[in-house]
C-alpha positions in Angstrom: 99.8 130.9 59.9 96.8 130.0 62.0 97.0 130.1 65.9 95.5 127.5 68.2 95.5 128.0 72.0 95.3 124.9 74.1 94.4 125.5 77.8 96.2 122.5 79.0 98.0 120.8 82.0 96.2 117.5 81.4 97.3 114.3 79.7 94.8 115.1 76.9 96.2 118.6 76.5 99.7 117.2 76.1 98.6 114.5 73.7 96.7 117.1 71.6 99.8 119.4 71.5 102.0 116.5 70.5 99.6 115.4 67.7 99.6 119.0 66.3 103.2 119.8 66.8 105.0 120.7 63.6 101.8 120.8 61.5 102.4 123.2 58.5 100.6 126.5 58.7 99.7 126.1 62.4 101.0 127.7 65.5 100.1 125.9 68.7 100.4 127.5 72.1 99.8 125.5 75.3 98.9 127.5 78.4 99.5 126.1 81.8 98.0 127.6 85.0 101.3 127.3 86.9 99.8 125.6 89.9 102.2 122.6 89.8 105.9 123.4 90.6 107.3 121.0 88.0 104.7 120.5 85.4 105.0 118.0 82.5 105.5 120.3 79.6 103.7 119.7 76.3 105.4 119.8 72.9 105.7 123.1 71.2 105.2 126.6 72.5 104.3 126.9 76.2 103.2 129.8 78.4 102.8 129.5 82.1 100.5 131.6 84.4 97.1 133.1 84.4 95.6 135.6 82.0 93.8 137.9 84.6 90.3 136.6 84.2 88.1 136.6 81.1 88.9 140.1 80.1 92.6 139.4 80.3 92.2 136.2 78.3 90.1 138.0 75.7 92.8 140.7 75.3 95.5 138.0 74.9 93.4 136.2 72.2 93.2 139.4 70.3 96.8 140.4 70.8 98.1 137.0 69.7 95.8 136.5 66.8 94.3 133.3 68.2 91.9 131.6 65.7 90.6 128.8 68.0 90.8 127.6 71.6 90.7 124.1 73.0 89.9 124.0 76.7 91.8 120.8 77.8 92.0 121.8 81.5 91.2 119.5 84.4 87.5 118.6 84.6 87.3 120.5 88.0 88.9 123.7 86.6 85.5 125.3 86.5 86.8 128.9 86.8 89.3 128.6 84.0 86.6 126.9 81.8 84.1 129.7 82.6 86.7 132.4 81.8 87.5 130.7 78.5 83.8 130.6 77.5 83.3 134.3 78.4 86.5 135.3 76.5 85.6 133.2 73.4 82.1 134.8 73.4 83.6 138.3 73.7 86.0 137.8 70.8 84.1 135.4 68.5 86.9 132.9 68.7 85.7 129.2 68.4 86.0 127.2 71.6 86.0 123.5 72.2 86.0 121.6 75.6 88.1 118.5 75.6 86.9 116.6 78.7 87.6 113.0 79.3 84.7 110.9 80.6 84.2 110.5 84.3 84.5 107.4 86.3 81.7 104.9 86.2 80.8 102.5 89.0 80.8 98.7 88.4 79.7 95.7 90.4 81.3 95.7 93.8 81.9 99.4 94.1 80.7 101.0 97.4 80.3 104.6 96.2 78.7 107.6 97.8 78.5 110.8 95.7 78.9 114.3 96.9 78.2 117.5 95.0 81.3 119.3 96.4 84.3 118.9 98.6 82.5 120.6 101.4 79.7 118.1 101.2 82.2 115.2 101.2 83.7 116.6 104.4 80.3 116.7 106.0 80.0 112.9 105.5 83.0 112.5 107.9 83.9 111.3 110.4 81.1 108.8 110.7 82.1 107.1 107.4 85.8 106.5 108.1 88.7 107.0 110.6 91.7 106.7 108.2 91.0 108.5 105.0 93.0 108.8 101.8 92.4 112.1 99.9 93.2 112.1 96.2 91.6 115.5 95.5 94.6 117.7 94.6 96.4 119.9 97.0 94.0 122.8 96.7 91.1 120.7 98.0 92.6 119.7 101.3 91.5 122.9 103.0 87.8 121.8 102.8 88.6 119.1 105.4 90.6 121.3 107.8 87.7 121.4 110.3 87.2 117.6 110.5 88.2 116.1 113.9 88.5 112.4 114.7 89.8 111.4 111.3 93.4 110.8 110.2 93.9 112.0 106.6 96.5 110.9 104.2 96.6 113.4 101.3 98.3 112.4 98.0 99.2 115.2 95.7 102.0 116.3 93.3 102.9 119.3 95.5 102.4 119.9 99.2 99.0 121.4 100.2 99.0 124.7 102.0 97.2 125.5 105.3 94.6 125.2 106.6 95.1 121.5 107.1 93.2 118.9 109.2 94.4 118.3 112.8 95.5 114.7 112.0 97.2 114.8 108.6 100.1 113.6 106.6 101.0 114.2 102.9 102.2 111.7 100.4 103.9 113.3 97.4 103.4 111.3 94.3 102.4 111.5 90.7 100.5 109.0 88.5 100.1 106.9 86.6 99.5 104.4 89.4 99.1 100.6 89.3 96.5 98.4 91.0 99.2 96.6 93.0 100.7 99.8 94.2 97.3 101.2 95.2 96.3 98.1 97.1 99.7 98.1 98.9 99.2 101.8 99.8 95.7 101.3 101.2 96.8 98.3 103.3 100.0 99.9 104.6 98.2 103.1 105.7 95.2 101.2 107.2 92.9 103.2 105.0 89.2 102.6 105.5 87.7 105.3 103.2 88.8 106.9 99.9 87.7 110.4 98.9 88.4 111.3 95.3 87.1 113.6 92.5 85.3 112.3 89.5 88.3 113.4 87.3 88.2 110.3 85.1 91.3 109.0 83.2 93.3 105.8 83.3 96.2 107.2 85.2 94.4 107.4 88.5 91.6 104.8 88.0 93.5 101.9 89.8 92.7 103.5 93.2 89.0 102.7 92.5 89.8 99.1 91.5 91.9 98.7 94.6 89.2 100.1 96.9 86.7 97.7 95.2 88.9 94.8 95.8 89.4 95.6 99.5 85.6 96.4 99.9 86.4 100.0 100.9 83.8 102.8 100.6 84.6 105.7 98.3 83.2 109.2 98.3 83.2 110.5 94.8 82.9 114.3 94.3 80.9 115.1 91.2 82.5 117.2 88.5 81.1 120.6 87.6 79.3 120.9 84.2 81.0 122.2 81.1 80.0 125.8 80.2 76.6 126.1 78.5 76.6 126.2 74.7 80.2 125.0 74.2 80.8 121.8 72.2 82.4 119.0 74.2 84.4 116.0 73.0 85.7 113.1 75.2 89.0 112.4 73.6 91.9 113.8 71.6 90.6 112.2 68.3 87.5 114.3 68.6 89.5 117.4 69.3 91.7 116.8 66.2 88.5 116.4 64.1 87.2 119.7 65.4 90.5 121.4 64.7 90.4 120.1 61.1 86.7 120.9 60.6 84.9 123.3 63.0 87.8 125.2 64.4 89.8 125.0 61.2 93.1 126.5 62.4 95.5 125.2 59.8 
């Protein structure tokens, strides 16, 4: 019995687990960080919670006899990805990064790019007065010092302090529709969208809605994948790696 660890929590991680669930000779464990109160659980065996840094993950890989790891975490989960790379190097366990492509601008988009959430916050308030944040609950604190702007933050779970002076939270979970996103932007009087370059179809309609309403968008650039680790853009590529390079099962 071979053992594959999927560092998941994403749509791609769940799809990979579902595709491998029940495969003869293969044990699949999906690990979720536990940052969402009611996560969508993947098929098969699931563990929730951190490992205790790269050393803790390396110890877990050895103890559980893991033969290969697929890092299918969020494109902005840089710490987890870095820990996975260090743990894989320490144990000699093959590692693959499954990372969906980022968003790409098209005609009509009014994008500004920022290298970080802090840099995005520095562009305010001169860029907008009513801002929709779709950056996850943990990123809201980067805007806590911004005055003169009313923020609407959409997230699955409520963000924790510190929070901006003028702020409201909208609890919701994708996938979203173009019609719904346009209605939200109009109803809240949004004049600027701030989002991460997370990619994926589930949240892309917000960009199309902003384009249709001629709203500017600040796009926070994603961190790079760890050096020297192979990267695939989709589940099909990960399945090929499992069958060939990683060869668990």
